[in-house]
N, C-alpha and C positions, 0 to 999 in steps of 0.2 A: 252766285259765283259758279262759274262753269268748271266742271271737273275735267282735268286734262288726262290724256292717256300716256302711259309710259312709252318711251321711244324704243320699244322692243316688245316681243310677245311676252308680256310681263308674267301672266299667270303660269304659262308653261315653264318659263325660265326660273321663276321663284319656286315652283314645285320641284323642278330639277335640282335647284340649289339645296332646298330643305331636305330632300330625300336622298340625294346622291353626294353632293359635295361635302356637306358637314356630317360627321358621324356622332358628335356629342353636342346636345343642345346647349350645354353650359358655356360653350365657347363664345356665345353671342356677347357676353359681357366683355370678354377679352377684345373682341373686334370693336365694340363701341368705345371702350377706353383707349384703344390704340388710335382710333380716329381722332379722339379728343387730344391725345398727346401730339399727333401730327399737326393739329390746328394750332396748338401752343407753340410748337417748333417754328411754324411759319411766322407767327407774330414775334417770337424771340429773334428770329433771323432779321425780320424787318426792323426791329429795335436797334440793330447794330448800325444802321445807316439813317434811322429816323428818330430824332430825339423827342418827337412829339408823342411817341407811344405812351409815355407816362406810367409805365409799369415795370418794376424791376423783376429780375429773374426769380427772386425769392417769393414774389407774390403770385406767380403762376401756379395754378392748381386745378385739379379735377374733383368735382364734388358729386357725390351720389346721394340722392334723396329718395326715401321710401314713403309710400302712402298706402298703408294696408287696406284702409277702407275704400279708397278709390282704385285699388289694385294697379297703381302706377309705380314705375321705377324710372327715375330720371337721372341721366348722366349729363352734368354741365361742365363747361370749360370756359376759361377767359382767354381763348385763343383768337385767331384771325377772323373767325366768323365768315358768313357767306352773304353775297348779294342775292337778289331774286334770280338773276340770270345764272349765277353759280349754283343755286339750289336746283333750278331746272336742269342744268347741265350735269351736275354731280348726283343728284337724287332722282331726277326724272329720267335719266338714262342709265339703265342697269348695266353694271360692269364698267362704268366711267369712273376714273379715279382722279380726283383733284390732286392727291398727293403725288401721283406719278407725273402729272403735268408740271407741278411745282419743281419736282426734282430734276426733270429734264431741262426746265428753264434755268436752273441753277447748277447745271451739270459740272461747270468748271470749278465750283467751290467744293473741295474735297471734304469739308467739315459737315456738309449737310447729310443728315441721317434720318430719312423718313421711313417709318415702319410700313404703313399701308400703301400699296401701289396698284391694287387691282380693282377696287371699287365694288366688290361684291360683299365685303365684310359687313357693311351697314345692314344689308338685307337679311343677314343671319338672325337679326332681332325678330323677324317674323316667325321664327321657329317657336318663340314663346309669347309673342305679342299679337293681339288681334288687330291692333292699330298702333301707328306711331305718329307722334307729332314732333316736328323739329322747329324750334324757334331760334333764329340766328340773326345776328347783327354784325355786319362787316365793319372791321376797323376803318375809321375815317368817315363813316357814314352815320347819319342820324336815324335812319329808318331801319326797323327790324322786319323780318318776314316769317310767316308761319306756313310750314309745309305739313300736310296731313294726308295719310294714306292708310288703307286697310291691306295693302300689299297685293291686291288683285285687280281692282277696278279703277286703277289710275290714282290721281292725287289732286289736291287743291292747294293753291298758294294765295295767301292774302296778307295784307299789311298787318303788322303787330307791333308790340312795344317790348323793348328790353333795355335795361338801364345802361349796359355797357357792351362792348364788343364780346363776341363769343357765341356759343351754341348750347342749347338745351335739347337733349334727345329724350322725349317723354314716351315711355313704352307702357301701353295698357295691356296687362297680361291676360292671356286666355283664361277661360274658366277651367277650374280643375276637373279632371275626369278620374275614373277608377285607375287608369293606367298612368296618367301624368298629373303630377301635383305642381302646377306652375307657380302657385303661391309660395313655394319654397324660395323663389328668387326675391322675395320680400323679407326673408328671414335674415337677421343680422349675422348669425353665425355662418350661414351658407354663403352670403356675399363676402364676408371676411375670408372664408376659405378659398373661394374662387379667385379673389384678388391676390391672395398669397400664392396660389398655385400658378396662375397665368400672368399676372401683371405686377408681381412684386418688385420688378426692377425697372418699371416705367420711371423715367428720370424726374417726373413731377409728382408732388404729393397727391395721393388719392384720398380724399377726405369723406367721412360719413359720420352722421350723428349716431352715437352709440349710447346704449343705456348703461348707467353705472349706479352704484349705491354708495351711500355714506352714512355714518352713524348720526343720529339726531341727538343734539345736546339737550339733556334733561335739566330743568331748573334746579338749582341747589336747594336743599332742604332748609326751611326757615329755622332760625335759632330756637332751640328747644325741641325741634322735631327730629325724629329718627329717619334717616334716609332709607327708602324702600330698596330692598335687594331685588332688582328687576333685571331681566335680560336686556341688553342694549337694543335700541330701536334703530331701524335704518330707513332711509328714504331714497327713492329713485330719482335720478336726474339724467339729463342727456348732455353729451359733450361732443364737440366736433373733434374727431380723432383721425390722425393719418394712419392708413392701414398698410402702406407699402414701405419697404426699406429703401427703395430708390437706387442705391448704388450696389451693384453686384459685387460680391466678394472677389470674384475672379478679375474684375476690372481694377481693383486696387493694387498698388505696387506690393510686391512680395514682402519687402522690408517693413511695410506698414501693417501687416497682418500677423498676428501671433499664431503659434501652433494650436493654442487653445481655441482660438476663433475658428480655425479650419476644422478642428475636431468637432466643435459644436455645430458648425454648418453641416458637416458630414452626417452626424448623428440625427439631426433634425430633418435633413433633406432626404436621407435614405433609410431612416427608421432602423438604425443599427445601434445597439447598446455598446458595442465594442468600438474602440478608437481605430482608425485606419492604420494599416501597417506601413503605408507609404503614401505621400502626397506628391502628385506629379503636375507640374505646370508646363503648358505648351502654348505657343503662340506663333503666328506667322504674319508677315506683312508682304504685300505684293499683289499679284494677280488675284489671289484669294486670301483675304485677311480673316483671322479668327483667333479666339482665345479659348483655351480649354483648361479646366481644373478637374483633375482625375484623382481617383482614390483606389488603392488596392486594399480590400478589406482584410481584417485580421483573421476572420473565420468565415467559412463557407455558410451561406444561408441554408436553412433546413431543407429547402426545396431546390437547391442549386443543381443537382444532378437529375432533376425530373423535368418532364415536358412542361410543367406549369411555370417554371422559372422564366421571367422575362428579361432578356438581355437588352443592351442598348444604352445610349447616353441621352441625357435630357438635352434637347436642342432648342436654342434661343436665337432669335433674330433681333438684334439691337435691344436685348433685355426682355423681349416678350417671348414666353415659352410657346414653341410651335409643336413640339412632340415630346411626350414624356419618356418614351423608349424608342429612340431612333436606332434601329438595328443596323442600318447601312453604315453607321459611323464606327461600328465596333465589330471586328472579325470574331467568328465563333470561338477560336482558340483563346481569345482574351475576354471571353464573355463575363468573367468575374469582375472586371473593372467597372466602377461606378463613377459618375461625374457629369459635368455639363460642358457643352460647346456653344459658343456664342459667335455668330458671324452676321454681318450686314450684307455680305456679298452673295449669299445663297439665292438662287433663282427659285422662288416659291411659286406655287400655282395660285389660282385665284382665291383659294380658301385659307391659305397659310397652314392648312392641316396636313396636306400631303406634299411631299417633295418630288420634284421632277428628278429623275435619275440623270444627273448632269455631271459635267467635268468638275465643277467646283466641289460637289459633295465627295467625289472620288478622290480629289486631291487632299481634302481635309482628312478623310478616312485613312489614306496612305500615310500621311504625316503622323497621325495619332498612333497607328500601328507601329511605326518606326520608333516613336518616342517611348511607347510602352516596352518594347523589346529592349531598347537601350537602358531604361531604368531597371528592368529585371536583371539584365546582364551585369549592370553595375552593382546591384544588390548581391548577386551571386559571387562576384569577385571580391567585393569589399566588406560586405556584411553577411557573412556566411550563415551565422546563427539565425538572423532574421529571414534570410532566404529559405532556409530549411523549414522555418515556421510557416512561411508562405506556401512552400511546396507540399507540406503535409495537408494543407487545405485545398490546394488547387493544382497540384502536380498532375493528377489524373487528367485534368482538362487539357493541359499542355500535351499530354500523350495522345489524347483523342484528336487534338488539333494537328498533330504530326501525321497521323494516318488518314485523316478525313480527306475527302475529295481527291483520292488517289495520290496523296502526298503533295498537293498543290501548295500547302503552307509549311512544308517541312523546314524551309530556310528560316522561317520566323521562330520555330520551336526547338529544333534539334540541339542547339547550343544551350538550351535552358533545362534540358532533361537531366534527371538524377536517377541512378540505380545503385543498388547495394553491392559493394565490392567485397568478395570473399576474402581477398588477400589483405585489404586495408581495414575491413570490419566497419565500414561506414558508407554513407552515400557519396558517390562521386559522379562527375559529369563525364560524358563521352570523351571530351577533350582531355580531361585529367587521366582517364584510362589510357588513351593512346600515348600521352606524354610519358607515362610510367612504364610502358611496355619495354621489356628487356630486349637487347639486340638479338635479332633472329626471329622474334615473334612477328607473324604476318597477319594474324587474324584477331578480331575482337570476339572473345568467347563468352557465351552466355548459356544458362540453363533455365528453362521455365518450370514452374511448379507452384505449389500452394504455400510452402513454408520454407523460409530461408535456412533454418537449421537442418531440415531434412535434405535440402538441396546441397548443402555444404558437405554432406556425407556421401554424395554420389561418387562412384568409382572414377568417373571421367574427371570430376573436379579434383579429386585427389591426385590423379595422374598429371593434370595440368599444374597443380601446385608443386609437384615434385620437379617439374621443369622450371619453376619460378614464374609461371604464367598466372595471371589473375582471371577470375571468372565472375561475370556479372550475374547476380541471382534475380531472375524475373519472377515476381510473385503476384502481379496483377494481370487480369485477362488481356488487357490491351497491350501489355509489354511485348508479347511475341509478334505482334503485327508491325512493330517499329522497325526491326531489321529488314523485314520484307519490303517496307516502304522506303527506307533510306538506302538499302543495298550496300552502300559503303559510307564510311565516315573518315575524313582525312586520309582518303585513299586506302583505307583498311576495310576488308570485307568482314562480314559477320559470320559466325559459325555457331550453330546450336550444338553444344558439346555433348548433349544427351542423344543426338540422333545422326550427326554428320561426322564425316572423317575429320579428325583433329588435325590432320596434315603434319604429324610429328615424325613419321617414318622416313628414313633415308631410302634410297633405291635398293641398297643391300638388305635393309630390314624388310622392305616390301617383298623382295624376292624370297627371303627366308620364310616370311609369313605364308606366301603362296605354296611353298614346298611343305610347310607344316600342315596347311589345310588339305593338301593332297594326301599327306601321310595319314591324317585322321579323318579322311573322307568317310570311312566306314562308320566311325563313331557318330559323325554328324548325321549320316543317313539313319542310323539307329534311333537317335534322339528324335528326329523329325517324324519317323514312322510311329514312334511311341506316342508322341504328342498329337499327331494327326492335324486336324484343322485348327487346333488351339493356337498354333503359330504358323506364320506364312513361310518362315525360313529359319534355319539354324546355321550359325557361322561362328568362326573363331574371331577373337579380338585381343589385341595386346594393349588396349587402353583401359583395362579394368582394374589395374592396381592389385589390391588385396582381395577384391571381390571375385567369387567363382563365376558369376553370371550376371547379366543385366538384360532388360527388355527394352528394345528401341523400336520406334515407329518406322514403318515403311516410308519411302520418300513421298512427299506431298503435304502431309499434315502431321503435327505433333499430337501427343496424347493430351496435352493441355488444351489444344485447339479442339480436339474431339470432345472433351468434356464441356468446353464452352458452347459448342454447337448443340450439344444435347440439351443444355440448359436453355439456350436462346430460341432454338428452332428444332425441337425433337423430331418433328415429322420429316425433316429433310437431312437429319444427321445420319452419318454412316460410320461404321467402325474403321479405325485405321489398322492396316496390317501390322501384326506383331512379329518382330524378329528377335529371336533369342540368341544372344551372343555369349559364348563360353570362353573362359580363361583357361587355355590348355596347360598353364603352369600351376594351376591351383590344385591342392591335394584332393578336394572333393571331386573335381572333374577327372583326375587321374584314377580315383577310386571307382567312379562309375565306369570308366574305360576298362579297368581290370575286371569288374564284375560282369562285363558283357560276355566273358568266357567262363566265369566261375558260377554266376547266379544271375541268369537273364532276368528273372522276375524282379529281383532286388535292383538290378541295373535300371529297369524301367521305373521302379519307385524313385530311384535317385534322379532320373531325368525329370519326373513329375515334380519332385521336390525343388530341383533347381529352377524350374519354370515358375513355381509358386513364389519362391524367394525373389526372383527377378521381378515379378509383377508387384510384389509388396514394396520393393525398393523404388519402383517406378510410380508408386502411389496409384496403382490400377486396382479396381475392384475384382475380387475373386468370384468367378462364375458360380463356384460350389464350395463355400467355406467348410461345409461339413466334410466333403471329400478330402480337403487339405488336412483337417483335424484328424480324420481317420488314418490318413497316410502317415502323419507324424507319430501317432500312437503305434501304428504297425511297425515302423522302423525302430521305435524305442523298445518294443518287445522282442 
């Protein structure tokens, strides 16, 4: 029997496939099972118009047989089978797909759903097999054919025997090495796991003989004899068992699935002990058809805010898992969502492992993003307690999503953000803040800091409260970047109350303030000269309420941002200019002004004390705490 050569540069192509196209050896089983499913699909389709097929849909199956001694793994189906010519065409020509040809021939029938379309999947078996034997008998023919190849030097075809139509793919596994244990693919548990992972939703049963045990019945004790107290004995036996569930839960009508079933699916699929906070269904029909079953977790995984966390949705094509974490389907700002997407319309490349970046994938991702936003917004508006539970776990991610990529995703996130309201004493959205603004308020006020209780006592916050204005208390590092990204919200600009002009003065008040500053110019100069380089500037302010002084940053960066930069990148961090603002109506400031003519040294001590107090209120570290303590003690004496 003459060995025939592949109709391609087989060795080079197979090497390329094994080393480049596929990244996980274990997927070979998925590919072979998918091909078997395709073959059954073809015979099932034929049975619709040919009553001679003689096999009902319930009888179709894929069977896996293990032979540990012979080191063979066999995948059998009772599908359409192949003729000798089809074997040569489909197996002898690398990258030739019989499934693709069948689908093209039946293009007009919308119900046809063939998984494999590119013809390289079969050869993935050579990643684990030293040789492959394919025995196949075409439906309607009496003769079977055997195709044998070691994957490099061509193949042979000869006549064989098979009882009925269908195909057996017999893989002789490679010898184990120190690095690779190929014999694991003969292990019952490993095969069961791979089928559950990749092929659980193949529409036909995948069967395999599994080992089980049962108790052995002991003979009853004869009359007059005492029964011996022995531990029960067990015997092993094998049983053909179906390993896949066949019908994906997301393909079942919503009304036919209970919440308990969804929760069980979520826990088992995504290894979460907590039940999901929300279940989201999404589907589309048209140019791109897909179904998605998504879950919002109740709690953040321990590694959620680390680089080790893997985002993405599980991607299926007609029930066959293609990718475990498809990042392209889920935007970074919604990375907390878990779930599955199933579509038969995706353009996969030849390995089914990697997706082409195409229009279909983009359309699905865009639909999913809109659906997630809609569901979160609905939860915010109608289930506030549940939303705040979600926000406690994942709110920071929405904030990161708002500011990332220069605000490219702000429209998806800004309406979902919550901040603590000083006036209302609870978390509110930006929309709720703006809608509650009294007449005359033109800005959204906020103050950044580490503790909301301390922020509430800032003089600027007290001043705004006196006007009936609310202040948002920003206590997370990312918060302060949000106003810079959004710029405005509902046509209202943001204002950092701790460093920017509050915009509360009338023209008359501004003029009076300028006159007051001119009148007290000498005092301001005195304080600046006393403090030296400790402050960049000294000026008056009428926004301090009952406080004598406060420290505000120079334009450009806040104190909180300065602290953040020191933590994240100390080598490139630089100090923000400190500006001391004085309240000219406060008794302490008036006392210092009076002492400038009565006791200059004490006036200088007062200036130092006001600076220290302002730094403490701004939660800034004191450069010399000992000097501050000595100063207080000196003034007390």
